[in-house]
PDB file of N, CA, C, O and CB in Angstrom:
ATOM      1  N   MET A   1      -3.350  -5.720  -4.610  1.00  0.00           N
ATOM      2  CA  MET A   1      -4.278  -5.206  -4.058  1.00  0.00           C
ATOM      3  C   MET A   1      -4.118  -3.547  -4.562  1.00  0.00           C
ATOM      4  O   MET A   1      -3.453  -2.750  -3.901  1.00  0.00           O
ATOM      5  CB  MET A   1      -4.206  -5.589  -2.526  1.00  0.00           C
ATOM      6  N   ALA A   2      -4.825  -3.170  -5.817  1.00  0.00           N
ATOM      7  CA  ALA A   2      -4.523  -1.347  -6.292  1.00  0.00           C
ATOM      8  C   ALA A   2      -5.423  -1.000  -5.095  1.00  0.00           C
ATOM      9  O   ALA A   2      -4.908  -0.261  -4.255  1.00  0.00           O
ATOM     10  CB  ALA A   2      -5.232  -0.538  -8.226  1.00  0.00           C
ATOM     11  N   ASN A   3      -7.002  -1.516  -4.825  1.00  0.00           N
ATOM     12  CA  ASN A   3      -7.886  -0.802  -4.147  1.00  0.00           C
ATOM     13  C   ASN A   3      -8.042  -0.749  -2.930  1.00  0.00           C
ATOM     14  O   ASN A   3      -8.974  -1.347  -2.391  1.00  0.00           O
ATOM     15  CB  ASN A   3      -8.791  -0.990  -4.457  1.00  0.00           C
ATOM     16  N   THR A   4      -7.052   0.066  -2.167  1.00  0.00           N
ATOM     17  CA  THR A   4      -6.978  -0.262  -0.792  1.00  0.00           C
ATOM     18  C   THR A   4      -7.456   1.056   0.106  1.00  0.00           C
ATOM     19  O   THR A   4      -7.680   2.155  -0.401  1.00  0.00           O
ATOM     20  CB  THR A   4      -5.452  -0.740  -0.461  1.00  0.00           C
ATOM     21  N   ALA A   5      -7.564   0.782   1.408  1.00  0.00           N
ATOM     22  CA  ALA A   5      -7.964   2.534   2.007  1.00  0.00           C
ATOM     23  C   ALA A   5      -7.513   1.994   3.296  1.00  0.00           C
ATOM     24  O   ALA A   5      -7.045   0.866   3.454  1.00  0.00           O
ATOM     25  CB  ALA A   5      -9.938   3.363   1.985  1.00  0.00           C
ATOM     26  N   THR A   6      -7.727   3.069   4.395  1.00  0.00           N
ATOM     27  CA  THR A   6      -6.767   2.736   5.710  1.00  0.00           C
ATOM     28  C   THR A   6      -7.906   3.632   6.210  1.00  0.00           C
ATOM     29  O   THR A   6      -8.396   4.629   5.681  1.00  0.00           O
ATOM     30  CB  THR A   6      -4.822   3.215   5.907  1.00  0.00           C
ATOM     31  N   LEU A   7      -8.332   2.746   7.885  1.00  0.00           N
ATOM     32  CA  LEU A   7      -9.320   2.734   8.744  1.00  0.00           C
ATOM     33  C   LEU A   7      -8.712   4.345   9.478  1.00  0.00           C
ATOM     34  O   LEU A   7      -7.645   4.389  10.089  1.00  0.00           O
ATOM     35  CB  LEU A   7      -9.400   1.128   9.758  1.00  0.00           C
ATOM     36  N   SER A   8      -9.452   5.360   9.310  1.00  0.00           N
ATOM     37  CA  SER A   8      -8.831   6.441  10.207  1.00  0.00           C
ATOM     38  C   SER A   8      -9.674   6.497  11.540  1.00  0.00           C
ATOM     39  O   SER A   8     -10.673   5.905  11.950  1.00  0.00           O
ATOM     40  CB  SER A   8      -8.832   7.948   9.444  1.00  0.00           C
ATOM     41  N   SER A   9      -8.844   7.455  12.027  1.00  0.00           N
ATOM     42  CA  SER A   9      -8.896   7.913  13.829  1.00  0.00           C
ATOM     43  C   SER A   9     -10.081   7.664  13.886  1.00  0.00           C
ATOM     44  O   SER A   9     -10.209   7.135  14.991  1.00  0.00           O
ATOM     45  CB  SER A   9      -8.563   9.550  14.498  1.00  0.00           C
ATOM     46  N   LYS A  10     -10.948   7.696  13.459  1.00  0.00           N
ATOM     47  CA  LYS A  10     -12.609   8.081  13.954  1.00  0.00           C
ATOM     48  C   LYS A  10     -13.291   6.387  12.972  1.00  0.00           C
ATOM     49  O   LYS A  10     -14.457   6.147  12.658  1.00  0.00           O
ATOM     50  CB  LYS A  10     -13.452  10.363  12.972  1.00  0.00           C
ATOM     51  N   PHE A  11     -12.240   5.654  12.770  1.00  0.00           N
ATOM     52  CA  PHE A  11     -12.523   4.098  12.799  1.00  0.00           C
ATOM     53  C   PHE A  11     -13.545   4.383  11.167  1.00  0.00           C
ATOM     54  O   PHE A  11     -14.338   3.442  11.120  1.00  0.00           O
ATOM     55  CB  PHE A  11     -13.606   3.347  14.673  1.00  0.00           C
ATOM     56  N   GLN A  12     -13.714   5.133  10.161  1.00  0.00           N
ATOM     57  CA  GLN A  12     -13.953   5.479   8.688  1.00  0.00           C
ATOM     58  C   GLN A  12     -13.263   4.619   8.294  1.00  0.00           C
ATOM     59  O   GLN A  12     -12.228   4.248   8.847  1.00  0.00           O
ATOM     60  CB  GLN A  12     -13.646   6.787   8.085  1.00  0.00           C
ATOM     61  N   ILE A  13     -13.727   4.179   7.287  1.00  0.00           N
ATOM     62  CA  ILE A  13     -12.907   3.725   5.842  1.00  0.00           C
ATOM     63  C   ILE A  13     -13.857   4.452   4.232  1.00  0.00           C
ATOM     64  O   ILE A  13     -15.087   4.472   4.183  1.00  0.00           O
ATOM     65  CB  ILE A  13     -12.966   1.506   5.796  1.00  0.00           C
ATOM     66  N   SER A  14     -13.139   4.866   3.316  1.00  0.00           N
ATOM     67  CA  SER A  14     -13.796   5.442   2.772  1.00  0.00           C
ATOM     68  C   SER A  14     -13.311   4.573   1.096  1.00  0.00           C
ATOM     69  O   SER A  14     -12.156   4.524   0.673  1.00  0.00           O
ATOM     70  CB  SER A  14     -13.594   7.034   3.200  1.00  0.00           C
ATOM     71  N   ILE A  15     -14.291   4.096   0.536  1.00  0.00           N
ATOM     72  CA  ILE A  15     -13.855   3.092  -0.462  1.00  0.00           C
ATOM     73  C   ILE A  15     -13.934   3.939  -1.922  1.00  0.00           C
ATOM     74  O   ILE A  15     -14.715   4.768  -2.389  1.00  0.00           O
ATOM     75  CB  ILE A  15     -14.911   1.647  -0.409  1.00  0.00           C
ATOM     76  N   PRO A  16     -12.792   3.330  -2.350  1.00  0.00           N
ATOM     77  CA  PRO A  16     -11.550   3.869  -3.464  1.00  0.00           C
ATOM     78  C   PRO A  16     -13.156   4.381  -5.074  1.00  0.00           C
ATOM     79  O   PRO A  16     -14.226   3.947  -5.500  1.00  0.00           O
ATOM     80  CB  PRO A  16      -9.804   1.690  -4.101  1.00  0.00           C
ATOM     81  N   LYS A  17     -12.705   4.903  -5.177  1.00  0.00           N
ATOM     82  CA  LYS A  17     -13.870   5.478  -6.667  1.00  0.00           C
ATOM     83  C   LYS A  17     -13.857   4.712  -7.354  1.00  0.00           C
ATOM     84  O   LYS A  17     -14.947   4.583  -7.912  1.00  0.00           O
ATOM     85  CB  LYS A  17     -13.644   6.698  -7.657  1.00  0.00           C
ATOM     86  N   ALA A  18     -12.669   3.626  -7.852  1.00  0.00           N
ATOM     87  CA  ALA A  18     -12.550   2.522  -8.579  1.00  0.00           C
ATOM     88  C   ALA A  18     -13.677   1.820  -8.351  1.00  0.00           C
ATOM     89  O   ALA A  18     -14.413   1.675  -9.327  1.00  0.00           O
ATOM     90  CB  ALA A  18     -11.430   1.814  -8.341  1.00  0.00           C
ATOM     91  N   VAL A  19     -14.095   1.225  -7.071  1.00  0.00           N
ATOM     92  CA  VAL A  19     -14.829   0.047  -6.580  1.00  0.00           C
ATOM     93  C   VAL A  19     -16.260   0.863  -6.655  1.00  0.00           C
ATOM     94  O   VAL A  19     -17.170   0.192  -7.141  1.00  0.00           O
ATOM     95  CB  VAL A  19     -14.291  -0.622  -4.930  1.00  0.00           C
ATOM     96  N   ARG A  20     -16.596   2.165  -6.262  1.00  0.00           N
ATOM     97  CA  ARG A  20     -18.029   2.380  -5.965  1.00  0.00           C
ATOM     98  C   ARG A  20     -18.364   2.589  -7.748  1.00  0.00           C
ATOM     99  O   ARG A  20     -19.357   1.957  -8.110  1.00  0.00           O
ATOM    100  CB  ARG A  20     -18.403   3.937  -4.700  1.00  0.00           C
ATOM    101  N   THR A  21     -17.886   3.124  -8.488  1.00  0.00           N
ATOM    102  CA  THR A  21     -17.816   3.551  -9.951  1.00  0.00           C
ATOM    103  C   THR A  21     -18.397   1.968 -10.299  1.00  0.00           C
ATOM    104  O   THR A  21     -19.546   1.841 -10.724  1.00  0.00           O
ATOM    105  CB  THR A  21     -16.025   4.138 -10.672  1.00  0.00           C
ATOM    106  N   GLU A  22     -17.631   0.936 -10.113  1.00  0.00           N
ATOM    107  CA  GLU A  22     -17.988  -0.350 -10.735  1.00  0.00           C
ATOM    108  C   GLU A  22     -19.500  -0.973 -10.327  1.00  0.00           C
ATOM    109  O   GLU A  22     -20.328  -1.533 -11.046  1.00  0.00           O
ATOM    110  CB  GLU A  22     -16.842  -1.376 -10.305  1.00  0.00           C
ATOM    111  N   GLN A  23     -19.532  -0.676  -8.983  1.00  0.00           N
ATOM    112  CA  GLN A  23     -20.693  -0.795  -8.374  1.00  0.00           C
ATOM    113  C   GLN A  23     -21.736  -0.271  -8.492  1.00  0.00           C
ATOM    114  O   GLN A  23     -22.858  -0.766  -8.384  1.00  0.00           O
ATOM    115  CB  GLN A  23     -20.612  -0.697  -7.538  1.00  0.00           C
ATOM    116  N   ALA A  24     -21.426   0.792  -8.727  1.00  0.00           N
ATOM    117  CA  ALA A  24     -22.978   1.724  -8.915  1.00  0.00           C
ATOM    118  C   ALA A  24     -22.850   2.567  -7.345  1.00  0.00           C
ATOM    119  O   ALA A  24     -23.622   3.483  -7.063  1.00  0.00           O
ATOM    120  CB  ALA A  24     -24.873   0.393  -9.039  1.00  0.00           C
ATOM    121  N   TRP A  25     -22.368   2.358  -6.931  1.00  0.00           N
ATOM    122  CA  TRP A  25     -22.869   2.739  -5.213  1.00  0.00           C
ATOM    123  C   TRP A  25     -22.871   4.365  -5.172  1.00  0.00           C
ATOM    124  O   TRP A  25     -22.106   5.224  -5.612  1.00  0.00           O
ATOM    125  CB  TRP A  25     -21.535   2.066  -3.784  1.00  0.00           C
ATOM    126  N   ALA A  26     -23.669   4.378  -4.691  1.00  0.00           N
ATOM    127  CA  ALA A  26     -24.111   6.362  -4.262  1.00  0.00           C
ATOM    128  C   ALA A  26     -23.815   6.472  -2.990  1.00  0.00           C
ATOM    129  O   ALA A  26     -23.447   5.519  -2.303  1.00  0.00           O
ATOM    130  CB  ALA A  26     -25.964   7.029  -4.335  1.00  0.00           C
ATOM    131  N   ALA A  27     -23.966   7.749  -2.541  1.00  0.00           N
ATOM    132  CA  ALA A  27     -24.054   8.486  -0.765  1.00  0.00           C
ATOM    133  C   ALA A  27     -25.334   7.873  -0.593  1.00  0.00           C
ATOM    134  O   ALA A  27     -26.201   7.538  -1.399  1.00  0.00           O
ATOM    135  CB  ALA A  27     -24.120  10.551  -0.431  1.00  0.00           C
ATOM    136  N   GLY A  28     -25.233   7.798   0.814  1.00  0.00           N
ATOM    137  CA  GLY A  28     -26.635   7.039   1.431  1.00  0.00           C
ATOM    138  C   GLY A  28     -26.677   5.668   1.850  1.00  0.00           C
ATOM    139  O   GLY A  28     -26.974   5.223   2.958  1.00  0.00           O
ATOM    140  N   GLN A  29     -26.213   4.840   0.427  1.00  0.00           N
ATOM    141  CA  GLN A  29     -26.311   3.382   0.163  1.00  0.00           C
ATOM    142  C   GLN A  29     -25.471   2.752   1.663  1.00  0.00           C
ATOM    143  O   GLN A  29     -24.348   2.880   2.151  1.00  0.00           O
ATOM    144  CB  GLN A  29     -25.449   2.939  -1.548  1.00  0.00           C
ATOM    145  N   GLN A  30     -26.765   2.012   2.029  1.00  0.00           N
ATOM    146  CA  GLN A  30     -26.274   1.186   3.468  1.00  0.00           C
ATOM    147  C   GLN A  30     -25.730  -0.193   2.753  1.00  0.00           C
ATOM    148  O   GLN A  30     -25.826  -0.759   1.664  1.00  0.00           O
ATOM    149  CB  GLN A  30     -27.792   0.802   4.806  1.00  0.00           C
ATOM    150  N   PHE A  31     -25.066  -0.398   4.099  1.00  0.00           N
ATOM    151  CA  PHE A  31     -24.646  -1.845   3.957  1.00  0.00           C
ATOM    152  C   PHE A  31     -24.467  -2.792   5.091  1.00  0.00           C
ATOM    153  O   PHE A  31     -24.490  -2.296   6.217  1.00  0.00           O
ATOM    154  CB  PHE A  31     -23.469  -1.863   3.345  1.00  0.00           C
ATOM    155  N   ALA A  32     -24.352  -3.635   5.014  1.00  0.00           N
ATOM    156  CA  ALA A  32     -24.398  -4.968   6.118  1.00  0.00           C
ATOM    157  C   ALA A  32     -23.134  -5.281   6.321  1.00  0.00           C
ATOM    158  O   ALA A  32     -22.532  -5.343   5.249  1.00  0.00           O
ATOM    159  CB  ALA A  32     -25.152  -6.375   5.646  1.00  0.00           C
ATOM    160  N   PHE A  33     -22.281  -5.572   7.510  1.00  0.00           N
ATOM    161  CA  PHE A  33     -20.886  -5.965   7.670  1.00  0.00           C
ATOM    162  C   PHE A  33     -21.323  -7.680   8.116  1.00  0.00           C
ATOM    163  O   PHE A  33     -22.133  -7.974   8.995  1.00  0.00           O
ATOM    164  CB  PHE A  33     -19.916  -4.857   9.014  1.00  0.00           C
ATOM    165  N   ILE A  34     -20.814  -8.325   7.549  1.00  0.00           N
ATOM    166  CA  ILE A  34     -21.421  -9.901   7.722  1.00  0.00           C
ATOM    167  C   ILE A  34     -19.388 -10.571   8.063  1.00  0.00           C
ATOM    168  O   ILE A  34     -18.656 -10.978   7.161  1.00  0.00           O
ATOM    169  CB  ILE A  34     -22.619 -10.759   5.533  1.00  0.00           C
ATOM    170  N   PRO A  35     -19.036 -10.481   9.386  1.00  0.00           N
ATOM    171  CA  PRO A  35     -18.197 -11.233   9.551  1.00  0.00           C
ATOM    172  C   PRO A  35     -17.728 -12.142   9.237  1.00  0.00           C
ATOM    173  O   PRO A  35     -18.546 -13.042   9.424  1.00  0.00           O
ATOM    174  CB  PRO A  35     -18.199 -11.366  10.053  1.00  0.00           C
ATOM    175  N   LYS A  36     -16.422 -12.703   8.650  1.00  0.00           N
ATOM    176  CA  LYS A  36     -16.269 -14.117   8.003  1.00  0.00           C
ATOM    177  C   LYS A  36     -14.626 -14.466   8.512  1.00  0.00           C
ATOM    178  O   LYS A  36     -13.716 -14.139   7.750  1.00  0.00           O
ATOM    179  CB  LYS A  36     -16.519 -14.066   6.036  1.00  0.00           C
ATOM    180  N   GLY A  37     -14.385 -14.970   9.495  1.00  0.00           N
ATOM    181  CA  GLY A  37     -12.899 -15.682   9.455  1.00  0.00           C
ATOM    182  C   GLY A  37     -12.418 -14.020  10.265  1.00  0.00           C
ATOM    183  O   GLY A  37     -12.921 -13.256  11.089  1.00  0.00           O
ATOM    184  N   LYS A  38     -11.253 -14.084   9.497  1.00  0.00           N
ATOM    185  CA  LYS A  38     -10.800 -13.022  10.053  1.00  0.00           C
ATOM    186  C   LYS A  38     -11.203 -11.294   9.709  1.00  0.00           C
ATOM    187  O   LYS A  38     -10.865 -10.250  10.267  1.00  0.00           O
ATOM    188  CB  LYS A  38      -9.552 -13.314   9.849  1.00  0.00           C
ATOM    189  N   GLY A  39     -12.037 -11.576   8.580  1.00  0.00           N
ATOM    190  CA  GLY A  39     -12.202 -10.370   7.838  1.00  0.00           C
ATOM    191  C   GLY A  39     -13.540 -10.374   7.410  1.00  0.00           C
ATOM    192  O   GLY A  39     -14.324 -11.286   7.671  1.00  0.00           O
ATOM    193  N   ILE A  40     -13.755  -9.594   6.902  1.00  0.00           N
ATOM    194  CA  ILE A  40     -15.672  -8.616   6.611  1.00  0.00           C
ATOM    195  C   ILE A  40     -15.970  -9.207   5.228  1.00  0.00           C
ATOM    196  O   ILE A  40     -15.121  -9.512   4.391  1.00  0.00           O
ATOM    197  CB  ILE A  40     -15.712  -6.248   6.363  1.00  0.00           C
ATOM    198  N   LEU A  41     -17.514  -9.342   5.092  1.00  0.00           N
ATOM    199  CA  LEU A  41     -17.987  -9.192   3.979  1.00  0.00           C
ATOM    200  C   LEU A  41     -19.245  -8.356   4.181  1.00  0.00           C
ATOM    201  O   LEU A  41     -20.318  -8.551   4.752  1.00  0.00           O
ATOM    202  CB  LEU A  41     -18.135 -10.430   3.359  1.00  0.00           C
ATOM    203  N   LEU A  42     -18.480  -6.938   3.210  1.00  0.00           N
ATOM    204  CA  LEU A  42     -19.437  -5.833   3.200  1.00  0.00           C
ATOM    205  C   LEU A  42     -20.421  -6.032   1.725  1.00  0.00           C
ATOM    206  O   LEU A  42     -19.987  -6.018   0.573  1.00  0.00           O
ATOM    207  CB  LEU A  42     -18.498  -4.281   3.249  1.00  0.00           C
ATOM    208  N   ALA A  43     -21.806  -6.208   2.145  1.00  0.00           N
ATOM    209  CA  ALA A  43     -23.032  -6.213   1.285  1.00  0.00           C
ATOM    210  C   ALA A  43     -24.002  -5.450   1.139  1.00  0.00           C
ATOM    211  O   ALA A  43     -24.788  -5.410   2.086  1.00  0.00           O
ATOM    212  CB  ALA A  43     -23.586  -7.011   1.422  1.00  0.00           C
ATOM    213  N   PRO A  44     -24.307  -4.549  -0.127  1.00  0.00           N
ATOM    214  CA  PRO A  44     -24.997  -3.454   0.245  1.00  0.00           C
ATOM    215  C   PRO A  44     -26.369  -3.827   0.587  1.00  0.00           C
ATOM    216  O   PRO A  44     -26.728  -4.914   0.134  1.00  0.00           O
ATOM    217  CB  PRO A  44     -24.947  -2.471  -0.754  1.00  0.00           C
ATOM    218  N   ILE A  45     -27.031  -3.314   1.131  1.00  0.00           N
ATOM    219  CA  ILE A  45     -28.433  -3.609   1.779  1.00  0.00           C
ATOM    220  C   ILE A  45     -29.900  -2.988   0.704  1.00  0.00           C
ATOM    221  O   ILE A  45     -30.178  -1.808   0.486  1.00  0.00           O
ATOM    222  CB  ILE A  45     -28.385  -2.680   3.488  1.00  0.00           C
ATOM    223  N   PRO A  46     -30.543  -4.073   0.251  1.00  0.00           N
ATOM    224  CA  PRO A  46     -31.081  -3.317  -1.182  1.00  0.00           C
ATOM    225  C   PRO A  46     -32.368  -2.484  -0.322  1.00  0.00           C
ATOM    226  O   PRO A  46     -32.872  -2.746   0.770  1.00  0.00           O
ATOM    227  CB  PRO A  46     -31.764  -4.682  -2.767  1.00  0.00           C
ATOM    228  N   LYS A  47     -32.702  -1.210  -1.459  1.00  0.00           N
ATOM    229  CA  LYS A  47     -33.940  -0.820  -1.091  1.00  0.00           C
ATOM    230  C   LYS A  47     -35.284  -1.888  -1.112  1.00  0.00           C
ATOM    231  O   LYS A  47     -35.269  -3.069  -1.462  1.00  0.00           O
ATOM    232  CB  LYS A  47     -34.139   0.282  -1.947  1.00  0.00           C
ATOM    233  N   ILE A  48     -36.312  -1.180  -0.682  1.00  0.00           N
ATOM    234  CA  ILE A  48     -37.709  -2.344  -0.672  1.00  0.00           C
ATOM    235  C   ILE A  48     -38.125  -2.138  -2.378  1.00  0.00           C
ATOM    236  O   ILE A  48     -38.319  -3.159  -3.037  1.00  0.00           O
ATOM    237  CB  ILE A  48     -39.432  -1.725   0.704  1.00  0.00           C
ATOM    238  N   GLU A  49     -38.215  -1.136  -2.863  1.00  0.00           N
ATOM    239  CA  GLU A  49     -38.890  -1.061  -3.827  1.00  0.00           C
ATOM    240  C   GLU A  49     -37.803  -1.633  -5.165  1.00  0.00           C
ATOM    241  O   GLU A  49     -38.403  -2.011  -6.171  1.00  0.00           O
ATOM    242  CB  GLU A  49     -39.482   0.427  -3.829  1.00  0.00           C
ATOM    243  N   ASP A  50     -36.216  -1.705  -5.201  1.00  0.00           N
ATOM    244  CA  ASP A  50     -35.396  -2.102  -6.023  1.00  0.00           C
ATOM    245  C   ASP A  50     -35.821  -4.282  -5.847  1.00  0.00           C
ATOM    246  O   ASP A  50     -35.633  -5.039  -6.799  1.00  0.00           O
ATOM    247  CB  ASP A  50     -33.614  -1.270  -5.445  1.00  0.00           C
ATOM    248  N   LEU A  51     -36.382  -4.787  -4.413  1.00  0.00           N
ATOM    249  CA  LEU A  51     -36.690  -6.072  -4.608  1.00  0.00           C
ATOM    250  C   LEU A  51     -38.511  -6.217  -5.108  1.00  0.00           C
ATOM    251  O   LEU A  51     -39.089  -7.304  -5.111  1.00  0.00           O
ATOM    252  CB  LEU A  51     -36.238  -6.842  -3.110  1.00  0.00           C
ATOM    253  N   PHE A  52     -39.047  -5.167  -5.418  1.00  0.00           N
ATOM    254  CA  PHE A  52     -40.125  -5.309  -5.983  1.00  0.00           C
ATOM    255  C   PHE A  52     -40.169  -6.342  -7.304  1.00  0.00           C
ATOM    256  O   PHE A  52     -39.443  -6.033  -8.248  1.00  0.00           O
ATOM    257  CB  PHE A  52     -40.483  -4.016  -6.236  1.00  0.00           C
ATOM    258  N   GLY A  53     -41.058  -7.661  -7.426  1.00  0.00           N
ATOM    259  CA  GLY A  53     -41.267  -7.984  -8.734  1.00  0.00           C
ATOM    260  C   GLY A  53     -40.062  -9.367  -8.827  1.00  0.00           C
ATOM    261  O   GLY A  53     -39.694  -9.757  -9.935  1.00  0.00           O
ATOM    262  N   MET A  54     -39.671  -9.844  -7.880  1.00  0.00           N
ATOM    263  CA  MET A  54     -38.238 -10.915  -7.443  1.00  0.00           C
ATOM    264  C   MET A  54     -38.884 -11.796  -7.592  1.00  0.00           C
ATOM    265  O   MET A  54     -38.440 -12.586  -8.425  1.00  0.00           O
ATOM    266  CB  MET A  54     -37.393 -11.007  -5.976  1.00  0.00           C
ATOM    267  N   ALA A  55     -40.041 -12.126  -7.024  1.00  0.00           N
ATOM    268  CA  ALA A  55     -40.929 -13.376  -6.745  1.00  0.00           C
ATOM    269  C   ALA A  55     -42.121 -13.601  -7.570  1.00  0.00           C
ATOM    270  O   ALA A  55     -43.021 -14.398  -7.307  1.00  0.00           O
ATOM    271  CB  ALA A  55     -41.426 -13.343  -5.389  1.00  0.00           C
ATOM    272  N   LYS A  56     -42.046 -12.795  -8.635  1.00  0.00           N
ATOM    273  CA  LYS A  56     -43.646 -12.726  -9.325  1.00  0.00           C
ATOM    274  C   LYS A  56     -44.300 -14.489  -9.655  1.00  0.00           C
ATOM    275  O   LYS A  56     -45.456 -14.890  -9.523  1.00  0.00           O
ATOM    276  CB  LYS A  56     -43.480 -11.688 -11.209  1.00  0.00           C
ATOM    277  N   ASP A  57     -42.976 -15.310 -10.144  1.00  0.00           N
ATOM    278  CA  ASP A  57     -43.358 -16.303 -10.487  1.00  0.00           C
ATOM    279  C   ASP A  57     -43.166 -17.379  -9.964  1.00  0.00           C
ATOM    280  O   ASP A  57     -42.985 -18.444 -10.555  1.00  0.00           O
ATOM    281  CB  ASP A  57     -43.161 -16.363 -11.317  1.00  0.00           C
ATOM    282  N   THR A  58     -43.198 -17.112  -8.262  1.00  0.00           N
ATOM    283  CA  THR A  58     -43.410 -18.295  -7.216  1.00  0.00           C
ATOM    284  C   THR A  58     -44.660 -18.561  -7.139  1.00  0.00           C
ATOM    285  O   THR A  58     -45.600 -17.990  -7.691  1.00  0.00           O
ATOM    286  CB  THR A  58     -42.965 -18.070  -5.834  1.00  0.00           C
ATOM    287  N   ASN A  59     -44.650 -20.046  -5.964  1.00  0.00           N
ATOM    288  CA  ASN A  59     -46.084 -20.137  -6.084  1.00  0.00           C
ATOM    289  C   ASN A  59     -46.322 -20.889  -4.553  1.00  0.00           C
ATOM    290  O   ASN A  59     -45.941 -22.036  -4.321  1.00  0.00           O
ATOM    291  CB  ASN A  59     -46.637 -21.078  -7.595  1.00  0.00           C
ATOM    292  N   PRO A  60     -47.133 -19.885  -3.410  1.00  0.00           N
ATOM    293  CA  PRO A  60     -46.484 -19.893  -2.593  1.00  0.00           C
ATOM    294  C   PRO A  60     -47.866 -21.238  -1.898  1.00  0.00           C
ATOM    295  O   PRO A  60     -48.216 -21.310  -0.720  1.00  0.00           O
ATOM    296  CB  PRO A  60     -46.006 -18.251  -1.988  1.00  0.00           C
ATOM    297  N   ASN A  61     -48.176 -21.765  -2.584  1.00  0.00           N
ATOM    298  CA  ASN A  61     -48.969 -22.895  -1.706  1.00  0.00           C
ATOM    299  C   ASN A  61     -47.385 -23.951  -2.092  1.00  0.00           C
ATOM    300  O   ASN A  61     -46.455 -23.668  -2.847  1.00  0.00           O
ATOM    301  CB  ASN A  61     -51.069 -23.598  -2.530  1.00  0.00           C
ATOM    302  N   ASN A  62     -47.606 -25.263  -1.184  1.00  0.00           N
ATOM    303  CA  ASN A  62     -46.931 -26.024  -0.687  1.00  0.00           C
ATOM    304  C   ASN A  62     -45.386 -25.690  -0.137  1.00  0.00           C
ATOM    305  O   ASN A  62     -44.406 -26.376  -0.429  1.00  0.00           O
ATOM    306  CB  ASN A  62     -47.043 -26.869  -1.519  1.00  0.00           C
ATOM    307  N   PHE A  63     -45.367 -24.761   0.529  1.00  0.00           N
ATOM    308  CA  PHE A  63     -43.725 -23.955   1.039  1.00  0.00           C
ATOM    309  C   PHE A  63     -43.468 -24.921   1.620  1.00  0.00           C
ATOM    310  O   PHE A  63     -44.110 -25.911   1.270  1.00  0.00           O
ATOM    311  CB  PHE A  63     -43.492 -22.494   2.059  1.00  0.00           C
ATOM    312  N   ARG A  64     -42.850 -25.032   2.300  1.00  0.00           N
ATOM    313  CA  ARG A  64     -41.924 -25.738   3.436  1.00  0.00           C
ATOM    314  C   ARG A  64     -41.660 -24.893   4.111  1.00  0.00           C
ATOM    315  O   ARG A  64     -41.471 -23.753   3.686  1.00  0.00           O
ATOM    316  CB  ARG A  64     -40.705 -26.405   3.151  1.00  0.00           C
ATOM    317  N   ASP A  65     -41.537 -25.377   5.919  1.00  0.00           N
ATOM    318  CA  ASP A  65     -40.997 -24.857   6.938  1.00  0.00           C
ATOM    319  C   ASP A  65     -39.934 -25.782   7.626  1.00  0.00           C
ATOM    320  O   ASP A  65     -39.627 -26.897   7.204  1.00  0.00           O
ATOM    321  CB  ASP A  65     -42.023 -24.477   7.758  1.00  0.00           C
ATOM    322  N   ARG A  66     -39.565 -25.355   8.412  1.00  0.00           N
ATOM    323  CA  ARG A  66     -38.581 -26.060   9.526  1.00  0.00           C
ATOM    324  C   ARG A  66     -39.124 -27.274  10.509  1.00  0.00           C
ATOM    325  O   ARG A  66     -38.326 -27.982  11.124  1.00  0.00           O
ATOM    326  CB  ARG A  66     -38.114 -24.888  10.547  1.00  0.00           C
ATOM    327  N   GLU A  67     -40.739 -27.472  10.611  1.00  0.00           N
ATOM    328  CA  GLU A  67     -41.221 -28.501  10.976  1.00  0.00           C
ATOM    329  C   GLU A  67     -41.397 -29.728  10.108  1.00  0.00           C
ATOM    330  O   GLU A  67     -41.437 -30.833  10.649  1.00  0.00           O
ATOM    331  CB  GLU A  67     -42.181 -28.141  11.413  1.00  0.00           C
ATOM    332  N   ASP A  68     -41.533 -29.574   8.449  1.00  0.00           N
ATOM    333  CA  ASP A  68     -41.462 -30.201   7.899  1.00  0.00           C
ATOM    334  C   ASP A  68     -39.832 -30.842   7.089  1.00  0.00           C
ATOM    335  O   ASP A  68     -39.831 -31.196   5.910  1.00  0.00           O
ATOM    336  CB  ASP A  68     -42.392 -29.722   7.456  1.00  0.00           C
ATOM    337  N   ARG A  69     -38.754 -30.883   7.835  1.00  0.00           N
ATOM    338  CA  ARG A  69     -37.470 -31.085   7.821  1.00  0.00           C
ATOM    339  C   ARG A  69     -36.744 -32.588   8.726  1.00  0.00           C
ATOM    340  O   ARG A  69     -37.205 -33.010   9.786  1.00  0.00           O
ATOM    341  CB  ARG A  69     -37.013 -29.703   8.363  1.00  0.00           C
ATOM    342  N   PHE A  70     -36.191 -32.867   8.387  1.00  0.00           N
ATOM    343  CA  PHE A  70     -35.764 -34.204   8.970  1.00  0.00           C
ATOM    344  C   PHE A  70     -34.186 -33.595   9.521  1.00  0.00           C
ATOM    345  O   PHE A  70     -33.402 -34.347  10.100  1.00  0.00           O
ATOM    346  CB  PHE A  70     -35.738 -35.692   7.623  1.00  0.00           C
TER     347      PHE A  70
END
C-alpha cells in the first residue's frame, strides 16, 4: 500500500495526490462514508447535473414496488 494517510489530531485525513489525480477529485467534492466491517468505503457523491440523462431510455410504466414482491 504505497498510498497511505495518517489521521490528524483534528480527525482529518489528506487523500494522497496520486489517488486524487487518478479519481479526478477536486476541492469541495463531497463524500459518503459507508461502514464495511472494520473499515469504510469512501464514495464520492455526484452532483445532480452529473446524473442528468442517466435514465433517458427507461420506461416508467410497469415499475415494481415493494408491495408486489414475495
